[in-house]
N, C-alpha and C positions, 0 to 999 in steps of 0.2 A: 061275080067278075073275078077272073083269074089274076094272079100276080102280074103276069106279062101284060094282060089287058090294062090293068091299072098303071103299069109302067108306061105303056104306049100312050095312054091318055095324059099322063104327066109330061112325057116328052113332047107331045103335041102342044102342050100349053107353055113350053119354055120359050123364051126369047132366043134369038140366034146367039147372043152373047152367053146366055146361060147354057145353051146346048153345047157351045164350044168348051166351056169350063167343065161341064159334066163329062164330055167326051175325053178330055184330058185325064180326069180323075178315074174314070172307068178303065181307060187304056193303061194307065199306070198300075192300077190294081190287078188287071189281068196279066200284065207282063212282069210283075215283080216276083222273082223266084222265092224271096223270103216269105212274102205273103202266101204264095202258093204252098210252100212247105208248112207254114203254120196252119193253114186251113185243112191241109191233108193229114196233119199229124193226129194220131189217136189221142183221146182224152187221157190226161194223167189222173188216174184214180188212186194213186198211192198216197197214204197219209203223210203229211209233212212232219218232220222232226224239228225240234227247237232250233238246231243250227241252221236248217234250211230257212225257217221263218226269219231268223236274224240276218242271214245272208241276203234274202230277198228284200228285206226292209232297208239294208244298207245299199243295195243296188239301186233301189227306187230313190233313195235319198241322194245318191251320187248323180243319178240322171236328173233329178230336180236341180242340182247344183250346176248342171251343164257339163258334167264329167263323162259323158257318153259319146259315142260316135254313131253316125248314121250308117245304114246299110251300104249306101253309096261310098262313104269314106272307107268302110271296112273292105269292100270289094276292091277299091283302088289300092289300098294298103297290101292286100293279098294278091294283087295282080290278077283279079278275076274278071276284069272288064274286057 
């Protein structure tokens, strides 16, 4: 069975409410330019250096503390809407 066949089978088994929710999720994913850019980006195969590791760890910690902004907030701040 192909992936699309499995997906069709799964969709056929969804309730109307589940199908609505799935449609919203898929629609947002397809329309989000940031997700599209991330999926289209080439893999980063450069080795990390210690400063990059420390910076990434600090960014992740800041995000965990709620000190980040969503892509929607950033687009609004940059007048990209």
